[in-house]
Structure formats: C-alpha cells, structure tokens
PQR file of N, CA, C, O and H, with PARSE charges and radii, in Angstrom:
ATOM      1  N   MET A   1      -5.344  -9.856 -11.231 -0.4000 1.5000
ATOM      2  CA  MET A   1      -6.850  -9.363 -11.083 -0.0000 2.0000
ATOM      3  C   MET A   1      -7.533  -8.445 -11.748  0.5500 1.7000
ATOM      4  O   MET A   1      -8.741  -8.301 -11.557 -0.5500 1.4000
ATOM      5  N   THR A   2      -6.876  -7.742 -12.572 -0.4000 1.5000
ATOM      6  CA  THR A   2      -7.527  -6.746 -13.162 -0.0000 2.0000
ATOM      7  C   THR A   2      -8.241  -7.419 -14.714  0.5500 1.7000
ATOM      8  O   THR A   2      -8.941  -6.641 -15.362 -0.5500 1.4000
ATOM      9  H   THR A   2      -5.895  -7.859 -12.727  0.4000 1.0000
ATOM     10  N   SER A   3      -8.079  -8.546 -15.138 -0.4000 1.5000
ATOM     11  CA  SER A   3      -8.740  -9.268 -16.312 -0.0000 2.0000
ATOM     12  C   SER A   3      -8.586  -8.540 -17.484  0.5500 1.7000
ATOM     13  O   SER A   3      -9.502  -8.484 -18.304 -0.5500 1.4000
ATOM     14  H   SER A   3      -7.510  -9.178 -14.612  0.4000 1.0000
ATOM     15  N   GLY A   4      -7.439  -7.932 -17.662 -0.4000 1.5000
ATOM     16  CA  GLY A   4      -7.393  -6.686 -19.025 -0.0000 2.0000
ATOM     17  C   GLY A   4      -8.303  -5.337 -19.085  0.5500 1.7000
ATOM     18  O   GLY A   4      -8.357  -4.611 -20.077 -0.5500 1.4000
ATOM     19  H   GLY A   4      -6.695  -7.977 -16.995  0.4000 1.0000
ATOM     20  N   LYS A   5      -8.902  -5.148 -18.052 -0.4000 1.5000
ATOM     21  CA  LYS A   5      -9.640  -3.520 -18.026 -0.0000 2.0000
ATOM     22  C   LYS A   5      -8.897  -2.941 -16.868  0.5500 1.7000
ATOM     23  O   LYS A   5      -7.905  -3.464 -16.362 -0.5500 1.4000
ATOM     24  H   LYS A   5      -8.857  -5.737 -17.246  0.4000 1.0000
ATOM     25  N   PHE A   6      -9.364  -1.993 -16.544 -0.4000 1.5000
ATOM     26  CA  PHE A   6      -8.884  -1.032 -15.763 -0.0000 2.0000
ATOM     27  C   PHE A   6      -9.655  -0.927 -14.404  0.5500 1.7000
ATOM     28  O   PHE A   6     -10.829  -0.559 -14.449 -0.5500 1.4000
ATOM     29  H   PHE A   6     -10.170  -1.568 -16.955  0.4000 1.0000
ATOM     30  N   ARG A   7      -9.079  -1.224 -13.196 -0.4000 1.5000
ATOM     31  CA  ARG A   7     -10.105  -1.027 -11.955 -0.0000 2.0000
ATOM     32  C   ARG A   7      -9.161  -0.405 -10.690  0.5500 1.7000
ATOM     33  O   ARG A   7      -7.989  -0.654 -10.407 -0.5500 1.4000
ATOM     34  H   ARG A   7      -8.126  -1.523 -13.159  0.4000 1.0000
ATOM     35  N   PRO A   8      -9.966   0.345 -10.157 -0.5600 1.5000
ATOM     36  CA  PRO A   8      -9.029   1.371  -9.329  0.2800 2.0000
ATOM     37  C   PRO A   8      -8.721   0.124  -8.359  0.5500 1.7000
ATOM     38  O   PRO A   8      -9.333  -0.916  -8.116 -0.5500 1.4000
ATOM     39  N   LEU A   9      -7.209   0.812  -7.800 -0.4000 1.5000
ATOM     40  CA  LEU A   9      -6.657  -0.011  -6.992 -0.0000 2.0000
ATOM     41  C   LEU A   9      -7.858  -0.709  -5.892  0.5500 1.7000
ATOM     42  O   LEU A   9      -8.405  -1.798  -6.068 -0.5500 1.4000
ATOM     43  H   LEU A   9      -6.712   1.657  -7.997  0.4000 1.0000
ATOM     44  N   HIS A  10      -8.109   0.294  -4.652 -0.4000 1.5000
ATOM     45  CA  HIS A  10      -9.175   0.220  -4.044 -0.0000 2.0000
ATOM     46  C   HIS A  10     -10.048  -1.043  -4.215  0.5500 1.7000
ATOM     47  O   HIS A  10     -10.202  -1.803  -3.259 -0.5500 1.4000
ATOM     48  H   HIS A  10      -7.664   1.178  -4.509  0.4000 1.0000
ATOM     49  N   GLN A  11     -10.603  -1.274  -5.372 -0.4000 1.5000
ATOM     50  CA  GLN A  11     -11.580  -2.398  -5.629 -0.0000 2.0000
ATOM     51  C   GLN A  11     -10.813  -3.427  -5.706  0.5500 1.7000
ATOM     52  O   GLN A  11     -11.332  -4.461  -5.286 -0.5500 1.4000
ATOM     53  H   GLN A  11     -10.478  -0.657  -6.149  0.4000 1.0000
ATOM     54  N   ILE A  12      -9.803  -3.509  -6.078 -0.4000 1.5000
ATOM     55  CA  ILE A  12      -8.530  -4.640  -6.501 -0.0000 2.0000
ATOM     56  C   ILE A  12      -8.652  -5.326  -5.029  0.5500 1.7000
ATOM     57  O   ILE A  12      -9.048  -6.439  -4.681 -0.5500 1.4000
ATOM     58  H   ILE A  12      -9.381  -2.669  -6.419  0.4000 1.0000
ATOM     59  N   ILE A  13      -8.092  -4.080  -4.226 -0.4000 1.5000
ATOM     60  CA  ILE A  13      -7.962  -4.810  -3.040 -0.0000 2.0000
ATOM     61  C   ILE A  13      -8.984  -5.554  -2.183  0.5500 1.7000
ATOM     62  O   ILE A  13      -8.818  -6.610  -1.572 -0.5500 1.4000
ATOM     63  H   ILE A  13      -7.771  -3.176  -4.508  0.4000 1.0000
ATOM     64  N   MET A  14     -10.355  -4.594  -2.284 -0.4000 1.5000
ATOM     65  CA  MET A  14     -11.356  -5.076  -1.399 -0.0000 2.0000
ATOM     66  C   MET A  14     -11.874  -6.563  -1.721  0.5500 1.7000
ATOM     67  O   MET A  14     -12.301  -7.479  -1.018 -0.5500 1.4000
ATOM     68  H   MET A  14     -10.490  -3.736  -2.781  0.4000 1.0000
ATOM     69  N   GLU A  15     -11.696  -6.431  -2.797 -0.4000 1.5000
ATOM     70  CA  GLU A  15     -11.838  -8.214  -3.852 -0.0000 2.0000
ATOM     71  C   GLU A  15     -11.070  -9.211  -3.243  0.5500 1.7000
ATOM     72  O   GLU A  15     -11.522 -10.311  -2.927 -0.5500 1.4000
ATOM     73  H   GLU A  15     -11.349  -5.687  -3.368  0.4000 1.0000
ATOM     74  N   MET A  16      -9.742  -8.791  -3.049 -0.4000 1.5000
ATOM     75  CA  MET A  16      -8.716  -9.610  -2.538 -0.0000 2.0000
ATOM     76  C   MET A  16      -9.065 -10.694  -1.182  0.5500 1.7000
ATOM     77  O   MET A  16      -9.524 -10.357  -0.090 -0.5500 1.4000
ATOM     78  H   MET A  16      -9.375  -7.897  -3.307  0.4000 1.0000
ATOM     79  N   PRO A  17      -8.746 -11.877  -1.567 -0.5600 1.5000
ATOM     80  CA  PRO A  17      -9.392 -13.109  -0.070  0.2800 2.0000
ATOM     81  C   PRO A  17      -8.628 -12.139   1.325  0.5500 1.7000
ATOM     82  O   PRO A  17      -7.799 -11.231   1.381 -0.5500 1.4000
ATOM     83  N   PRO A  18      -9.207 -12.698   2.045 -0.5600 1.5000
ATOM     84  CA  PRO A  18      -8.330 -12.174   3.711  0.2800 2.0000
ATOM     85  C   PRO A  18      -6.964 -12.505   3.924  0.5500 1.7000
ATOM     86  O   PRO A  18      -6.093 -11.836   4.480 -0.5500 1.4000
ATOM     87  N   GLN A  19      -6.914 -13.368   3.525 -0.4000 1.5000
ATOM     88  CA  GLN A  19      -5.070 -13.675   3.534 -0.0000 2.0000
ATOM     89  C   GLN A  19      -4.612 -13.326   2.790  0.5500 1.7000
ATOM     90  O   GLN A  19      -3.437 -13.270   3.155 -0.5500 1.4000
ATOM     91  H   GLN A  19      -7.622 -13.912   3.073  0.4000 1.0000
ATOM     92  N   GLN A  20      -4.708 -12.853   1.468 -0.4000 1.5000
ATOM     93  CA  GLN A  20      -3.910 -11.786   0.646 -0.0000 2.0000
ATOM     94  C   GLN A  20      -3.887 -10.624   1.399  0.5500 1.7000
ATOM     95  O   GLN A  20      -2.772 -10.127   1.560 -0.5500 1.4000
ATOM     96  H   GLN A  20      -5.662 -12.898   1.172  0.4000 1.0000
ATOM     97  N   LYS A  21      -4.849 -10.058   1.909 -0.4000 1.5000
ATOM     98  CA  LYS A  21      -5.152  -8.402   2.488 -0.0000 2.0000
ATOM     99  C   LYS A  21      -4.031  -8.304   3.374  0.5500 1.7000
ATOM    100  O   LYS A  21      -3.236  -7.376   3.517 -0.5500 1.4000
ATOM    101  H   LYS A  21      -5.755 -10.461   1.779  0.4000 1.0000
ATOM    102  N   ARG A  22      -4.109  -9.588   4.032 -0.4000 1.5000
ATOM    103  CA  ARG A  22      -3.145  -9.496   5.506 -0.0000 2.0000
ATOM    104  C   ARG A  22      -1.492  -9.429   5.005  0.5500 1.7000
ATOM    105  O   ARG A  22      -0.616  -8.673   5.426 -0.5500 1.4000
ATOM    106  H   ARG A  22      -4.755 -10.342   3.916  0.4000 1.0000
ATOM    107  N   LYS A  23      -1.388 -10.581   3.869 -0.4000 1.5000
ATOM    108  CA  LYS A  23       0.033 -10.225   3.331 -0.0000 2.0000
ATOM    109  C   LYS A  23       0.540  -9.267   3.035  0.5500 1.7000
ATOM    110  O   LYS A  23       1.713  -9.033   3.324 -0.5500 1.4000
ATOM    111  H   LYS A  23      -2.100 -11.195   3.527  0.4000 1.0000
ATOM    112  N   LEU A  24      -0.690  -7.964   1.970 -0.4000 1.5000
ATOM    113  CA  LEU A  24      -0.319  -6.935   1.433 -0.0000 2.0000
ATOM    114  C   LEU A  24       0.164  -5.946   2.353  0.5500 1.7000
ATOM    115  O   LEU A  24       1.049  -5.132   2.089 -0.5500 1.4000
ATOM    116  H   LEU A  24      -1.643  -8.154   1.735  0.4000 1.0000
ATOM    117  N   TYR A  25      -0.651  -6.077   3.805 -0.4000 1.5000
ATOM    118  CA  TYR A  25      -0.703  -5.239   4.876 -0.0000 2.0000
ATOM    119  C   TYR A  25       0.745  -5.432   5.535  0.5500 1.7000
ATOM    120  O   TYR A  25       1.400  -4.392   5.610 -0.5500 1.4000
ATOM    121  H   TYR A  25      -1.370  -6.738   4.019  0.4000 1.0000
ATOM    122  N   SER A  26       1.340  -6.581   6.017 -0.4000 1.5000
ATOM    123  CA  SER A  26       2.562  -6.827   6.554 -0.0000 2.0000
ATOM    124  C   SER A  26       3.727  -6.312   5.549  0.5500 1.7000
ATOM    125  O   SER A  26       4.847  -5.985   5.939 -0.5500 1.4000
ATOM    126  H   SER A  26       0.808  -7.426   5.956  0.4000 1.0000
ATOM    127  N   GLU A  27       3.378  -6.293   4.445 -0.4000 1.5000
ATOM    128  CA  GLU A  27       4.382  -6.033   3.185 -0.0000 2.0000
ATOM    129  C   GLU A  27       4.751  -4.195   3.629  0.5500 1.7000
ATOM    130  O   GLU A  27       5.686  -3.486   4.000 -0.5500 1.4000
ATOM    131  H   GLU A  27       2.467  -6.559   4.127  0.4000 1.0000
ATOM    132  N   VAL A  28       3.697  -4.138   3.375 -0.4000 1.5000
ATOM    133  CA  VAL A  28       3.632  -2.537   3.093 -0.0000 2.0000
ATOM    134  C   VAL A  28       3.902  -1.644   4.863  0.5500 1.7000
ATOM    135  O   VAL A  28       4.353  -0.510   5.025 -0.5500 1.4000
ATOM    136  H   VAL A  28       2.937  -4.714   3.074  0.4000 1.0000
ATOM    137  N   MET A  29       3.427  -2.671   6.002 -0.4000 1.5000
ATOM    138  CA  MET A  29       3.904  -2.015   6.992 -0.0000 2.0000
ATOM    139  C   MET A  29       5.470  -2.173   7.285  0.5500 1.7000
ATOM    140  O   MET A  29       6.092  -1.479   8.089 -0.5500 1.4000
ATOM    141  H   MET A  29       3.061  -3.593   5.871  0.4000 1.0000
ATOM    142  N   GLU A  30       6.027  -3.246   6.465 -0.4000 1.5000
ATOM    143  CA  GLU A  30       7.553  -3.330   6.737 -0.0000 2.0000
ATOM    144  C   GLU A  30       8.195  -2.526   6.229  0.5500 1.7000
ATOM    145  O   GLU A  30       9.152  -2.012   6.807 -0.5500 1.4000
ATOM    146  H   GLU A  30       5.522  -3.810   5.812  0.4000 1.0000
ATOM    147  N   GLU A  31       7.747  -2.139   4.737 -0.4000 1.5000
ATOM    148  CA  GLU A  31       8.556  -0.932   4.145 -0.0000 2.0000
ATOM    149  C   GLU A  31       8.110   0.625   5.197  0.5500 1.7000
ATOM    150  O   GLU A  31       8.685   1.695   4.999 -0.5500 1.4000
ATOM    151  H   GLU A  31       6.969  -2.556   4.267  0.4000 1.0000
ATOM    152  N   LEU A  32       7.323   0.502   5.971 -0.4000 1.5000
ATOM    153  CA  LEU A  32       6.954   1.844   6.775 -0.0000 2.0000
ATOM    154  C   LEU A  32       8.009   1.960   8.090  0.5500 1.7000
ATOM    155  O   LEU A  32       8.467   2.941   8.675 -0.5500 1.4000
ATOM    156  H   LEU A  32       6.856  -0.368   6.132  0.4000 1.0000
ATOM    157  N   GLY A  33       8.185   0.499   8.286 -0.4000 1.5000
ATOM    158  CA  GLY A  33       9.105   0.604   9.150 -0.0000 2.0000
ATOM    159  C   GLY A  33       8.923   1.035  10.625  0.5500 1.7000
ATOM    160  O   GLY A  33       8.189   0.373  11.358 -0.5500 1.4000
ATOM    161  H   GLY A  33       7.813  -0.299   7.811  0.4000 1.0000
ATOM    162  N   ASN A  34       9.584   2.145  11.081 -0.4000 1.5000
ATOM    163  CA  ASN A  34       9.366   2.578  12.204 -0.0000 2.0000
ATOM    164  C   ASN A  34       8.976   4.163  12.028  0.5500 1.7000
ATOM    165  O   ASN A  34       9.298   5.064  12.802 -0.5500 1.4000
ATOM    166  H   ASN A  34      10.181   2.682  10.485  0.4000 1.0000
ATOM    167  N   LEU A  35       8.341   4.263  11.037 -0.4000 1.5000
ATOM    168  CA  LEU A  35       7.814   5.463  10.774 -0.0000 2.0000
ATOM    169  C   LEU A  35       6.550   5.890  12.279  0.5500 1.7000
ATOM    170  O   LEU A  35       5.625   5.239  12.765 -0.5500 1.4000
ATOM    171  H   LEU A  35       8.080   3.530  10.409  0.4000 1.0000
ATOM    172  N   LYS A  36       6.922   6.788  12.487 -0.4000 1.5000
ATOM    173  CA  LYS A  36       5.732   7.177  13.835 -0.0000 2.0000
ATOM    174  C   LYS A  36       4.720   8.062  12.949  0.5500 1.7000
ATOM    175  O   LYS A  36       5.189   8.697  12.005 -0.5500 1.4000
ATOM    176  H   LYS A  36       7.673   7.317  12.092  0.4000 1.0000
ATOM    177  N   TRP A  37       3.320   8.121  13.236 -0.4000 1.5000
ATOM    178  CA  TRP A  37       2.151   8.820  12.846 -0.0000 2.0000
ATOM    179  C   TRP A  37       1.039   8.369  13.577  0.5500 1.7000
ATOM    180  O   TRP A  37       0.998   7.188  13.920 -0.5500 1.4000
ATOM    181  H   TRP A  37       2.939   7.604  14.003  0.4000 1.0000
ATOM    182  N   VAL A  38      -0.053   9.305  13.920 -0.4000 1.5000
ATOM    183  CA  VAL A  38      -1.087   9.254  14.539 -0.0000 2.0000
ATOM    184  C   VAL A  38      -2.245   9.425  14.104  0.5500 1.7000
ATOM    185  O   VAL A  38      -3.102   9.472  14.987 -0.5500 1.4000
ATOM    186  H   VAL A  38      -0.020  10.265  13.641  0.4000 1.0000
ATOM    187  N   ASN A  39      -2.737   9.582  12.649 -0.4000 1.5000
ATOM    188  CA  ASN A  39      -3.507   9.104  12.097 -0.0000 2.0000
ATOM    189  C   ASN A  39      -3.314   8.910  10.693  0.5500 1.7000
ATOM    190  O   ASN A  39      -2.121   8.933  10.392 -0.5500 1.4000
ATOM    191  H   ASN A  39      -2.041   9.544  11.932  0.4000 1.0000
ATOM    192  N   LEU A  40      -4.017   8.745   9.833 -0.4000 1.5000
ATOM    193  CA  LEU A  40      -4.081   8.583   8.245 -0.0000 2.0000
ATOM    194  C   LEU A  40      -3.852   9.505   7.748  0.5500 1.7000
ATOM    195  O   LEU A  40      -3.234   9.308   6.702 -0.5500 1.4000
ATOM    196  H   LEU A  40      -4.987   8.726  10.078  0.4000 1.0000
ATOM    197  N   ALA A  41      -4.091  10.782   8.019 -0.4000 1.5000
ATOM    198  CA  ALA A  41      -3.709  11.740   6.704 -0.0000 2.0000
ATOM    199  C   ALA A  41      -2.120  12.238   7.374  0.5500 1.7000
ATOM    200  O   ALA A  41      -1.263  12.696   6.618 -0.5500 1.4000
ATOM    201  H   ALA A  41      -4.593  10.942   8.869  0.4000 1.0000
ATOM    202  N   GLU A  42      -1.874  12.083   8.849 -0.4000 1.5000
ATOM    203  CA  GLU A  42      -0.370  11.939   8.773 -0.0000 2.0000
ATOM    204  C   GLU A  42       0.485  11.421   8.172  0.5500 1.7000
ATOM    205  O   GLU A  42       1.537  11.909   7.759 -0.5500 1.4000
ATOM    206  H   GLU A  42      -2.571  11.712   9.464  0.4000 1.0000
ATOM    207  N   LEU A  43      -0.012  10.123   8.059 -0.4000 1.5000
ATOM    208  CA  LEU A  43       0.799   9.096   7.656 -0.0000 2.0000
ATOM    209  C   LEU A  43       1.125   9.402   5.853  0.5500 1.7000
ATOM    210  O   LEU A  43       2.183   9.402   5.224 -0.5500 1.4000
ATOM    211  H   LEU A  43      -0.867   9.726   8.394  0.4000 1.0000
ATOM    212  N   ILE A  44      -0.218   9.629   5.452 -0.4000 1.5000
ATOM    213  CA  ILE A  44      -0.130   9.999   3.958 -0.0000 2.0000
ATOM    214  C   ILE A  44       0.864  10.828   3.653  0.5500 1.7000
ATOM    215  O   ILE A  44       1.689  10.698   2.749 -0.5500 1.4000
ATOM    216  H   ILE A  44      -1.078   9.629   5.963  0.4000 1.0000
ATOM    217  N   CYS A  45       0.704  12.183   4.889 -0.4000 1.5000
ATOM    218  CA  CYS A  45       1.708  13.227   4.228 -0.0000 2.0000
ATOM    219  C   CYS A  45       2.779  13.030   4.358  0.5500 1.7000
ATOM    220  O   CYS A  45       3.675  13.688   3.830 -0.5500 1.4000
ATOM    221  H   CYS A  45       0.034  12.289   5.624  0.4000 1.0000
ATOM    222  N   LYS A  46       2.927  12.063   5.102 -0.4000 1.5000
ATOM    223  CA  LYS A  46       4.749  11.650   5.621 -0.0000 2.0000
ATOM    224  C   LYS A  46       5.161  11.195   4.198  0.5500 1.7000
ATOM    225  O   LYS A  46       5.984  11.781   3.495 -0.5500 1.4000
ATOM    226  H   LYS A  46       2.199  11.528   5.532  0.4000 1.0000
ATOM    227  N   VAL A  47       4.332   9.833   3.796 -0.4000 1.5000
ATOM    228  CA  VAL A  47       4.734   9.212   2.963 -0.0000 2.0000
ATOM    229  C   VAL A  47       5.038  10.215   1.698  0.5500 1.7000
ATOM    230  O   VAL A  47       6.141  10.516   1.241 -0.5500 1.4000
ATOM    231  H   VAL A  47       3.663   9.357   4.368  0.4000 1.0000
ATOM    232  N   MET A  48       3.563  10.701   1.206 -0.4000 1.5000
ATOM    233  CA  MET A  48       3.978  11.769  -0.052 -0.0000 2.0000
ATOM    234  C   MET A  48       5.113  12.544  -0.317  0.5500 1.7000
ATOM    235  O   MET A  48       5.590  12.577  -1.451 -0.5500 1.4000
ATOM    236  H   MET A  48       2.667  10.456   1.577  0.4000 1.0000
ATOM    237  N   HIS A  49       5.700  13.311   0.830 -0.4000 1.5000
ATOM    238  CA  HIS A  49       6.739  14.046   1.029 -0.0000 2.0000
ATOM    239  C   HIS A  49       8.389  13.173   0.932  0.5500 1.7000
ATOM    240  O   HIS A  49       9.385  13.613   0.358 -0.5500 1.4000
ATOM    241  H   HIS A  49       5.312  13.283   1.752  0.4000 1.0000
ATOM    242  N   LYS A  50       8.307  12.243   1.456 -0.4000 1.5000
ATOM    243  CA  LYS A  50       9.411  11.040   1.264 -0.0000 2.0000
ATOM    244  C   LYS A  50       9.328  10.326   0.319  0.5500 1.7000
ATOM    245  O   LYS A  50       8.726   9.252   0.302 -0.5500 1.4000
ATOM    246  H   LYS A  50       7.497  11.886   1.923  0.4000 1.0000
ATOM    247  N   SER A  51      10.197  11.061  -1.012 -0.4000 1.5000
ATOM    248  CA  SER A  51      10.127  10.369  -2.667 -0.0000 2.0000
ATOM    249  C   SER A  51      10.574   8.595  -2.540  0.5500 1.7000
ATOM    250  O   SER A  51      10.177   7.721  -3.311 -0.5500 1.4000
ATOM    251  H   SER A  51      10.686  11.934  -0.998  0.4000 1.0000
ATOM    252  N   SER A  52      11.519   8.389  -1.318 -0.4000 1.5000
ATOM    253  CA  SER A  52      11.923   7.128  -1.398 -0.0000 2.0000
ATOM    254  C   SER A  52      11.187   6.317  -0.826  0.5500 1.7000
ATOM    255  O   SER A  52      11.272   5.155  -1.223 -0.5500 1.4000
ATOM    256  H   SER A  52      11.842   9.098  -0.692  0.4000 1.0000
ATOM    257  N   LEU A  53      10.257   6.608   0.244 -0.4000 1.5000
ATOM    258  CA  LEU A  53       9.373   6.037   0.880 -0.0000 2.0000
ATOM    259  C   LEU A  53       8.396   5.338  -0.153  0.5500 1.7000
ATOM    260  O   LEU A  53       8.284   4.186  -0.572 -0.5500 1.4000
ATOM    261  H   LEU A  53      10.188   7.552   0.567  0.4000 1.0000
ATOM    262  N   LYS A  54       7.722   6.562  -0.388 -0.4000 1.5000
ATOM    263  CA  LYS A  54       6.748   6.790  -1.632 -0.0000 2.0000
ATOM    264  C   LYS A  54       6.924   5.697  -2.758  0.5500 1.7000
ATOM    265  O   LYS A  54       6.008   4.922  -3.035 -0.5500 1.4000
ATOM    266  H   LYS A  54       7.813   7.498  -0.048  0.4000 1.0000
ATOM    267  N   ARG A  55       8.250   5.675  -3.446 -0.4000 1.5000
ATOM    268  CA  ARG A  55       8.599   4.891  -4.338 -0.0000 2.0000
ATOM    269  C   ARG A  55       8.379   3.098  -4.218  0.5500 1.7000
ATOM    270  O   ARG A  55       7.961   2.351  -5.102 -0.5500 1.4000
ATOM    271  H   ARG A  55       8.994   6.304  -3.221  0.4000 1.0000
ATOM    272  N   LYS A  56       8.870   2.699  -2.647 -0.4000 1.5000
ATOM    273  CA  LYS A  56       8.883   1.712  -1.970 -0.0000 2.0000
ATOM    274  C   LYS A  56       7.707   1.089  -1.745  0.5500 1.7000
ATOM    275  O   LYS A  56       7.573  -0.119  -1.937 -0.5500 1.4000
ATOM    276  H   LYS A  56       9.210   3.307  -1.929  0.4000 1.0000
ATOM    277  N   ILE A  57       6.679   1.924  -1.283 -0.4000 1.5000
ATOM    278  CA  ILE A  57       5.286   1.469  -0.820 -0.0000 2.0000
ATOM    279  C   ILE A  57       4.703   1.315  -2.623  0.5500 1.7000
ATOM    280  O   ILE A  57       4.490   0.170  -3.022 -0.5500 1.4000
ATOM    281  H   ILE A  57       6.788   2.905  -1.127  0.4000 1.0000
ATOM    282  N   LEU A  58       4.565   2.045  -3.228 -0.4000 1.5000
ATOM    283  CA  LEU A  58       4.301   1.752  -4.665 -0.0000 2.0000
ATOM    284  C   LEU A  58       4.511   0.425  -5.194  0.5500 1.7000
ATOM    285  O   LEU A  58       3.695  -0.459  -5.454 -0.5500 1.4000
ATOM    286  H   LEU A  58       4.738   2.975  -2.904  0.4000 1.0000
ATOM    287  N   THR A  59       6.273   0.480  -5.346 -0.4000 1.5000
ATOM    288  CA  THR A  59       6.672  -0.565  -5.891 -0.0000 2.0000
ATOM    289  C   THR A  59       6.101  -1.866  -5.251  0.5500 1.7000
ATOM    290  O   THR A  59       5.613  -2.720  -5.991 -0.5500 1.4000
ATOM    291  H   THR A  59       6.936   1.198  -5.136  0.4000 1.0000
ATOM    292  N   THR A  60       6.152  -2.077  -3.682 -0.4000 1.5000
ATOM    293  CA  THR A  60       5.798  -3.507  -2.932 -0.0000 2.0000
ATOM    294  C   THR A  60       4.232  -3.612  -3.483  0.5500 1.7000
ATOM    295  O   THR A  60       3.913  -4.778  -3.710 -0.5500 1.4000
ATOM    296  H   THR A  60       6.549  -1.383  -3.081  0.4000 1.0000
ATOM    297  N   VAL A  61       2.921  -2.378  -3.811 -0.4000 1.5000
ATOM    298  CA  VAL A  61       1.729  -2.695  -3.842 -0.0000 2.0000
ATOM    299  C   VAL A  61       1.868  -2.969  -5.701  0.5500 1.7000
ATOM    300  O   VAL A  61       1.363  -3.909  -6.316 -0.5500 1.4000
ATOM    301  H   VAL A  61       3.180  -1.431  -3.626  0.4000 1.0000
ATOM    302  N   MET A  62       2.368  -2.290  -6.050 -0.4000 1.5000
ATOM    303  CA  MET A  62       2.538  -3.108  -8.003 -0.0000 2.0000
ATOM    304  C   MET A  62       3.499  -4.588  -7.668  0.5500 1.7000
ATOM    305  O   MET A  62       3.137  -5.533  -8.368 -0.5500 1.4000
ATOM    306  H   MET A  62       2.778  -1.527  -5.550  0.4000 1.0000
ATOM    307  N   ASP A  63       4.136  -4.758  -7.137 -0.4000 1.5000
ATOM    308  CA  ASP A  63       4.804  -6.164  -7.388 -0.0000 2.0000
ATOM    309  C   ASP A  63       3.613  -7.343  -6.959  0.5500 1.7000
ATOM    310  O   ASP A  63       3.524  -8.472  -7.441 -0.5500 1.4000
ATOM    311  H   ASP A  63       4.430  -3.990  -6.569  0.4000 1.0000
ATOM    312  N   PHE A  64       2.927  -6.867  -6.144 -0.4000 1.5000
ATOM    313  CA  PHE A  64       2.242  -7.727  -5.456 -0.0000 2.0000
ATOM    314  C   PHE A  64       0.707  -8.592  -6.263  0.5500 1.7000
ATOM    315  O   PHE A  64       0.049  -9.410  -5.619 -0.5500 1.4000
ATOM    316  H   PHE A  64       2.999  -5.949  -5.753  0.4000 1.0000
TER
END
C-alpha cells in the first residue's frame, strides 16, 4: 500500500477497506490474548513493557 514511498502506519490503516481493518483487528486482538486492560494508555504500557508481546504485535502488523 505504500507504493514505494513512506507513509505513516496510521495513514495506511485509515485507507484500508473496512474488511481489511476488521481482519487486522482480529489478528492483533488474537495476539493480545487474555491481557486485561482498562484504557488505551494501560494497553500501550503493558505491550511496551513486555518485549515478546510487542514483537508479536509488530510482526502481525508488518506481515499484514
């Protein structure tokens, strides 16, 4: 989707068709497993402090 030039990840995701967004969401949520979180800030903190989980999420997004 980048067509040879850099674009931020959020921009690429925003331009995805709804079906692709749902599939990406499902795959990322599968990686998060049973992780408990109350808000986005807490989720980000938990992912950033657990290197194996961070690596799984990044790999899922990059492979998508």
